[in-house]
VEXZALUM-376248 format. One line per 5 residues: their letters; for each residue z, x, y of N, C-alpha, C, O. Coordinates in steps of 0.2 Angstrom, whole numbers, padded with zeros to 4 digits, m for minus. Each point is the difference from the previous one (the first is absolute). Layout:
<atoms>
A> Z,X,Y,Z,X,Y,Z,X,Y,Z,X,Y ~ ... $
</atoms>
This chain:
<atoms>
MDKNK> 0545,0466,0693,0003,0004,m0004,0005,m0003,m0005,0000,0002,m0006 ~ 0003,m0008,0008,0005,m0003,m0005,m0004,m0002,m0006,0002,0000,m0006 ~ m0009,m0003,0007,m0003,m0003,m0006,m0003,0007,m0005,0000,m0001,m0006 ~ m0001,0006,0010,m0001,0006,m0005,0005,0002,m0005,m0001,0003,m0005 ~ 0007,m0005,0007,0006,0002,m0004,0000,m0005,m0007,0002,0002,m0005 $
KLRIS> m0005,m0007,0006,m0001,m0005,m0006,m0006,0001,m0004,m0001,m0003,m0005 ~ m0003,0008,0007,m0007,0000,m0004,0002,0003,m0007,0005,0004,m0001 ~ m0008,m0006,m0004,0000,0002,m0007,m0006,0004,m0002,m0005,m0001,0003 ~ 0006,0004,m0009,m0005,0004,m0003,m0003,m0005,m0006,0005,m0002,m0004 ~ m0011,0001,0003,m0001,m0004,m0006,m0004,0004,m0005,m0005,0004,0002 $
IVMGS> 0008,m0004,m0008,m0004,0004,m0006,m0004,m0006,m0004,0003,m0005,m0003 ~ m0009,0006,0002,m0004,m0005,m0003,m0004,0004,m0005,m0002,0006,0001 ~ 0001,m0009,m0007,m0004,0003,m0006,m0004,m0005,m0003,0001,m0006,0001 ~ m0006,0009,m0004,m0005,m0005,m0003,0002,m0003,m0007,m0004,m0004,m0002 ~ 0009,0007,m0002,0002,m0003,m0005,0007,0003,m0003,0003,0005,0003 $
QSDYK> 0000,m0009,m0007,0006,0002,m0003,0001,0007,m0002,0005,0003,0001 ~ m0011,0000,m0004,0000,0007,m0003,0001,0005,0005,0003,0005,m0001 ~ m0005,m0007,0008,0001,0005,0005,0007,0001,0002,0002,0005,0003 ~ 0003,m0010,m0004,0006,0001,0002,0004,0006,m0002,0005,0002,0003 ~ m0006,0000,m0009,0003,0007,m0002,m0001,0005,0004,0005,0004,0001 $
TMKKS> m0011,m0003,0003,m0001,0005,0005,0004,m0002,0006,0003,0004,0003 ~ m0004,m0011,m0001,0002,m0002,0007,0008,0000,0000,0003,m0001,0006 ~ 0000,0001,m0012,0008,0001,0001,0002,0006,0004,0005,0000,0003 ~ m0009,0005,m0003,0002,0005,0003,0000,0000,0008,0005,0002,0003 ~ m0010,m0007,m0001,0001,m0002,0007,0006,m0004,0002,0003,0001,0005 $
EKILK> m0002,m0006,m0010,0006,m0004,0001,0006,0005,0000,0005,m0001,0005 ~ m0004,0006,m0008,0006,0004,m0001,0001,0004,0006,0006,0000,0003 ~ m0012,0003,0001,0001,0003,0006,0003,m0005,0005,0005,0001,0004 ~ m0008,m0007,m0003,0002,m0005,0005,0007,m0002,m0001,0003,m0002,0005 ~ m0001,0001,m0012,0007,m0003,m0001,0005,0006,0002,0004,m0001,0004 $
NMAIP> m0006,0007,m0006,0005,0005,0002,0001,0001,0008,0005,0003,0002 ~ m0011,m0005,0001,0001,0001,0008,0002,m0007,0003,0001,0000,0006 ~ 0000,m0005,m0010,0002,m0007,0002,m0005,m0002,0005,0002,m0003,0006 ~ m0008,0004,m0007,m0006,m0003,0004,m0002,m0006,m0004,m0002,m0001,m0006 ~ 0002,m0005,0010,m0003,m0006,m0003,m0007,0000,m0002,m0004,0002,0003 $
FETKI> 0004,m0005,m0009,m0007,m0001,m0003,m0001,m0005,m0004,0005,m0004,m0001 ~ m0011,0002,m0002,m0001,m0005,m0004,m0005,0003,m0005,m0004,0004,0001 ~ 0004,m0007,m0007,m0005,0002,m0005,m0004,m0006,m0003,0003,m0005,m0002 ~ m0010,0006,0002,m0004,m0006,m0003,m0005,0002,m0004,m0003,0006,0001 ~ 0000,m0010,m0006,m0006,0001,m0003,m0005,m0004,0003,0000,m0006,0000 $
VSAHR> m0005,0009,0002,m0006,m0003,0004,m0007,0003,m0003,m0001,0006,0001 ~ m0002,m0010,m0005,m0006,0003,m0003,m0006,m0001,0005,m0001,m0006,0001 ~ m0003,0011,0000,m0006,m0002,0005,m0005,m0004,m0004,m0004,m0004,0003 ~ 0004,0005,m0010,m0005,m0003,m0004,0002,m0007,m0004,m0004,m0005,0000 ~ 0010,0005,m0002,0003,m0005,m0003,0003,m0005,0004,0001,m0006,m0002 $
TPQRL> 0002,0008,0007,0003,m0005,0005,m0003,0001,0007,0004,0001,0005 ~ m0010,m0003,m0004,m0003,0002,0007,0003,m0005,0005,0000,0002,0006 ~ 0002,m0008,m0007,0004,m0004,0005,0006,0003,0002,0002,0000,0006 ~ 0002,0002,m0011,0007,0003,0001,m0001,0006,0004,0004,0001,0005 ~ m0009,0003,m0006,m0002,0005,0004,m0001,m0001,0007,0002,0004,0005 $
FDYAT> m0006,m0009,m0004,m0002,m0002,0007,0006,m0003,0004,0000,0002,0006 ~ 0004,m0006,m0009,0006,m0003,0003,0005,0005,0001,0003,0000,0006 ~ m0002,0006,m0010,0005,0005,0001,m0002,0004,0006,0004,0000,0005 ~ m0011,0002,m0005,m0002,0005,0005,0000,m0004,0007,0002,0003,0005 ~ m0004,m0009,m0005,m0001,m0003,0007,0007,m0003,0003,0000,m0002,0005 $
KARKN> 0005,0002,m0009,0007,m0002,0002,0005,0006,0001,0005,m0001,0002 ~ m0008,0007,m0005,0005,0006,0000,0004,0001,0007,0006,0000,0000 ~ m0010,m0001,0006,0003,0002,0006,0005,m0005,0002,0006,0001,0002 ~ m0008,m0008,m0004,0005,m0005,0001,0007,0001,m0004,0005,m0002,0002 ~ m0007,0005,m0008,0006,0000,m0004,0004,0007,0001,0004,0002,m0005 $
NIGVI> m0005,0001,0011,0004,0006,0002,m0002,0006,m0004,0005,0004,m0002 ~ m0011,m0003,0000,m0002,0006,m0004,m0002,0005,0005,m0005,m0001,0004 ~ 0008,0007,m0005,m0003,0005,0005,m0004,0005,m0003,m0004,0003,0004 ~ 0004,m0002,m0011,m0004,0005,m0003,m0001,m0003,m0007,0005,m0003,m0003 ~ m0011,0003,0000,m0002,m0002,m0006,m0001,0006,m0005,m0005,0004,0001 $
IAAAG> 0008,m0004,m0007,m0002,0005,m0005,m0003,m0004,m0006,0003,m0004,m0003 ~ m0009,0006,0003,m0005,m0004,m0006,m0002,0005,m0005,m0003,0005,0002 ~ 0005,m0006,m0008,m0001,0004,m0006,m0005,m0004,m0004,0000,m0006,0000 ~ m0005,0009,m0003,m0005,m0002,m0004,m0003,0005,m0004,m0001,0006,0001 ~ m0001,m0008,m0007,m0004,0003,m0005,m0007,m0001,m0001,m0002,m0006,0003 $
GSAHL> m0002,0009,m0007,m0007,m0002,m0001,m0004,0000,0006,0000,0005,0004 ~ m0003,m0011,m0002,m0005,0000,0005,0004,0000,0007,m0003,0001,0005 ~ 0010,m0002,m0005,0005,0001,0005,m0002,m0003,0006,0000,0003,0006 ~ m0003,m0010,m0006,m0002,m0003,0007,0006,m0003,0004,0000,0000,0006 ~ 0006,0000,m0009,0006,m0003,0003,0001,0002,0007,0000,m0003,0005 $
PGMIA> 0002,0010,m0004,0001,0003,0006,m0006,m0001,0006,0002,m0001,0006 ~ m0008,0001,m0008,m0005,m0001,0004,m0001,m0007,0002,m0001,m0001,0006 ~ 0002,m0004,m0010,m0001,m0007,0001,0006,m0002,0005,m0001,m0003,0005 ~ 0007,0006,m0006,0006,m0002,0005,m0002,0003,0006,0002,m0004,0005 ~ m0004,0010,m0004,m0001,0003,0006,m0005,m0004,0004,0000,0000,0006 $
ALTSI> m0005,m0003,m0009,m0005,m0003,0002,0002,m0007,0004,m0004,m0003,0004 ~ 0010,0001,m0007,0002,m0007,0002,0006,0001,0006,0002,m0005,0003 ~ 0001,0011,m0003,0005,0001,0005,m0001,0006,0004,m0004,0005,m0002 ~ 0008,m0004,0008,0000,0006,0003,0007,0004,m0001,0001,0006,0003 ~ 0003,m0008,m0007,0005,0003,m0002,m0001,0007,m0004,m0005,0000,m0004 $
PVLGV> 0008,0005,0005,m0002,0006,m0004,0001,m0001,m0007,0004,m0003,m0003 ~ m0010,0005,m0001,0000,m0001,m0007,0000,0007,m0003,m0004,0004,0002 ~ 0009,m0002,m0007,0000,0006,m0003,m0002,m0001,m0008,0003,m0004,m0003 ~ m0009,0007,0001,m0001,m0001,m0007,0002,0005,m0005,0000,0006,0001 ~ 0002,m0009,m0007,0003,0005,m0005,m0005,m0002,m0006,0000,m0005,m0003 $
PILSK> m0003,0010,0001,m0005,0000,m0006,0005,0001,m0006,0004,0004,m0001 ~ m0005,m0009,m0004,0004,0000,m0006,m0004,0004,m0005,m0006,0000,m0001 ~ 0010,0004,m0002,m0002,0004,m0006,m0003,m0004,m0006,0004,m0005,m0002 ~ m0010,0007,0000,m0003,m0004,m0005,m0001,0004,m0006,m0001,0006,0000 ~ 0000,m0009,m0006,m0002,0004,m0006,m0007,0002,0000,m0001,0006,m0003 $
KLKGL> m0004,m0010,0005,m0006,0001,0001,m0002,0006,0003,m0003,0005,m0002 ~ 0004,m0005,0009,m0002,0005,0005,0005,0003,0003,m0001,0003,0005 ~ 0007,m0004,m0007,0007,0004,0002,0001,m0002,0008,0003,0004,0003 ~ m0005,m0010,m0001,0001,m0002,0007,m0006,0002,0005,0000,m0001,0006 ~ m0004,0005,m0008,m0006,0003,0004,m0004,m0006,0003,m0002,0000,0006 $
DSLLS> 0001,m0005,m0010,m0004,m0006,0002,0004,m0003,0005,m0003,m0002,0005 ~ 0009,0001,m0006,0004,m0003,0006,0001,0004,0006,m0001,m0003,0006 ~ 0002,0009,m0007,0000,0004,0006,m0006,0000,0005,0001,m0001,0006 ~ m0007,0002,m0010,m0006,0000,0004,m0001,m0007,0003,m0003,m0001,0005 ~ 0004,m0005,m0009,m0001,m0006,0003,0004,m0002,0006,m0002,m0003,0005 $
IVQMP> 0009,0006,m0004,0004,m0001,0004,m0002,0004,0007,0000,m0003,0005 ~ m0001,0009,m0007,m0001,0005,0006,m0007,0000,0003,m0001,0002,0005 ~ m0003,m0006,m0008,m0007,0000,0003,m0002,m0007,0003,m0005,m0003,m0001 ~ 0010,0001,0005,0000,m0006,0004,m0006,0001,0006,0000,0005,0003 ~ m0004,m0010,m0002,m0005,0000,0006,0004,0001,0007,0006,m0002,0000 $
KGIPV> m0010,0006,0004,0003,0001,0007,0002,m0008,0003,m0003,m0005,m0001 ~ 0009,0006,0004,0002,m0006,0003,0005,m0004,m0003,0003,m0005,0003 ~ m0001,0006,m0010,0004,m0003,m0004,0004,0006,m0003,m0001,0002,m0006 ~ 0006,0001,0009,0003,0005,m0003,0006,m0001,m0005,0004,m0005,0001 ~ m0003,0008,m0006,0005,0000,m0005,0003,0007,m0001,m0004,0005,m0002 $
GTLAI> 0010,m0003,0004,0003,0005,m0001,0001,0002,m0008,0004,m0004,m0003 ~ m0007,0009,0000,0000,0001,m0007,0005,0005,m0002,0000,0006,0003 ~ 0003,m0007,m0008,0005,0004,m0002,m0002,0003,m0007,m0006,m0001,m0002 ~ 0010,0005,m0001,m0001,0004,m0007,0000,m0005,m0005,0003,m0005,0001 ~ m0007,0005,m0007,0001,m0003,m0005,0006,0000,m0004,0003,0005,m0001 $
GEDGA> 0000,m0011,0000,0006,m0001,m0004,0006,0001,0003,0000,m0002,0006 ~ 0006,0004,m0010,0006,m0001,0003,0001,0005,0006,0004,m0003,0005 ~ m0007,0008,m0005,0001,0004,0007,m0003,m0004,0006,0003,0000,0005 ~ m0009,m0003,m0006,m0002,m0004,0005,0004,m0006,0002,0001,m0002,0006 ~ 0003,m0001,m0011,0004,m0006,0001,0006,0003,0005,0001,m0003,0005 $
INAAL> 0002,0009,m0007,0005,0003,0004,m0001,0001,0007,0003,m0002,0005 ~ m0009,0006,m0004,m0003,0002,0006,m0002,m0007,0004,0001,0000,0006 ~ m0003,m0005,m0009,m0002,m0006,0004,0006,m0003,0003,0000,m0002,0006 ~ 0006,0001,m0010,0006,m0002,0003,0002,0004,0006,0003,m0002,0005 ~ m0003,0008,m0006,0002,0005,0005,m0004,m0001,0006,0002,m0001,0006 $
LAASI> m0008,0001,m0007,m0005,m0001,0006,0001,m0007,0003,m0001,m0001,0006 ~ 0002,m0004,m0009,0001,m0007,0002,0007,0000,0004,0000,m0003,0006 ~ 0005,0006,m0008,0006,0001,0004,m0001,0004,0006,0002,m0002,0005 ~ m0006,0007,m0005,m0001,0004,0006,m0004,m0004,0005,0001,0001,0006 ~ m0006,m0005,m0008,m0003,m0004,0004,0004,m0005,0004,0000,m0002,0006 $
LGVSN> 0005,m0001,m0010,0005,m0004,0003,0004,0003,0004,0003,m0003,0005 ~ m0001,0009,m0006,0004,0004,0004,m0002,0002,0006,0004,0001,0005 ~ m0010,m0001,m0003,m0003,0001,0006,0004,m0005,0005,0001,0003,0005 ~ 0000,m0009,m0006,0003,m0005,0004,0007,m0002,m0002,0003,m0005,0003 ~ 0000,0008,m0008,0006,m0003,m0003,0004,0007,m0001,m0002,0004,m0004 $
IKIKN> 0007,m0003,0009,0004,0006,m0001,0004,0001,m0006,0001,0006,m0002 ~ 0001,m0012,m0001,0004,0001,m0006,m0004,0003,m0006,0002,0004,m0003 ~ m0008,m0007,0002,m0004,0002,m0005,m0003,0008,0002,0000,0004,m0005 ~ m0001,m0002,0011,m0002,0006,0002,0006,0005,m0003,m0001,0005,m0003 ~ 0007,m0007,0005,0006,0004,m0002,0001,0001,m0008,0002,0005,m0002 $
KIDSY> m0004,m0010,m0002,0000,0000,m0007,m0005,0005,m0003,0001,0003,m0005 ~ m0007,m0004,0008,m0006,0005,m0001,0003,0008,0002,m0001,0004,m0005 ~ 0003,m0003,0010,0003,0006,0001,0005,0002,m0004,0001,0006,m0001 ~ 0004,m0010,m0001,0005,0002,m0004,m0003,0002,m0007,0001,0005,m0003 ~ m0006,m0009,0000,m0003,0001,m0006,m0003,0007,0000,0001,0004,m0004 $
RRKQT> m0004,m0002,0009,m0004,0006,0000,0005,0006,0001,m0001,0006,m0003 ~ 0006,m0007,0007,0006,0005,0000,0003,0002,m0007,0001,0005,m0002 ~ 0000,m0011,m0002,0002,0001,m0007,m0005,0003,m0004,0002,0004,m0005 ~ m0008,m0005,0006,m0006,0003,m0004,0001,0008,0001,m0001,0004,m0005 ~ 0001,m0003,0012,0000,0007,0002,0006,0004,m0003,m0001,0005,m0003 $
ISVKK> 0007,m0008,0003,0005,0003,m0003,0000,0001,m0007,0003,0005,m0002 ~ m0006,m0009,m0002,m0001,0000,m0007,m0005,0006,m0002,0000,0001,m0007 ~ m0003,0002,0011,m0004,0005,m0002,0004,0007,0001,0002,0002,0005 ~ m0001,0001,m0011,0003,0006,0000,m0004,0006,0003,m0006,m0001,0001 ~ 0010,0006,0002,m0003,0006,0003,m0002,0005,m0005,m0005,0004,0001 $
KPKN> 0008,m0004,m0007,m0002,0005,m0005,m0001,m0003,m0007,0004,m0005,m0001 ~ m0008,0007,m0003,m0001,m0003,m0007,0007,0002,m0004,0003,0006,0002 ~ m0001,m0010,m0006,0005,0002,m0005,m0003,0004,m0005,m0005,m0001,m0002 ~ 0010,0006,m0001,m0002,0004,m0005,0001,m0003,m0007,m0002,0002,m0005 $
</atoms>
């Protein structure tokens, strides 16, 4: 159990341009004071970096990986193929196909290599951070309490009646 308290969330993305979206994941994790790291790892342009990152993730105390990718979006699936750590895929909104290509690439993983797939773009980045925190919260009471608090605040923020 002590080791679980030291687990971090890793946010990886295929390129610098994805960071605009993935800042939303960082913001959630920062606000909850959940340890995380952020890296650029391209499945196509830095394959050795990808291999080293994925195969050493457990040794580096990574408990959940949030992998964002656009276009052909191979990053989440390739990471999932190299580690048994949970991988959450965030499709990046694109100009050409509005992120649908990325969504389909991430969500259509072959059986046996799962990738939890979130919504396209910023909503997906936010939900990926919350889901990653929830996963760690299963074995870390401090993180569980932070998720519970976040949800209570969210509930309180919803008004009972519309304003005129």
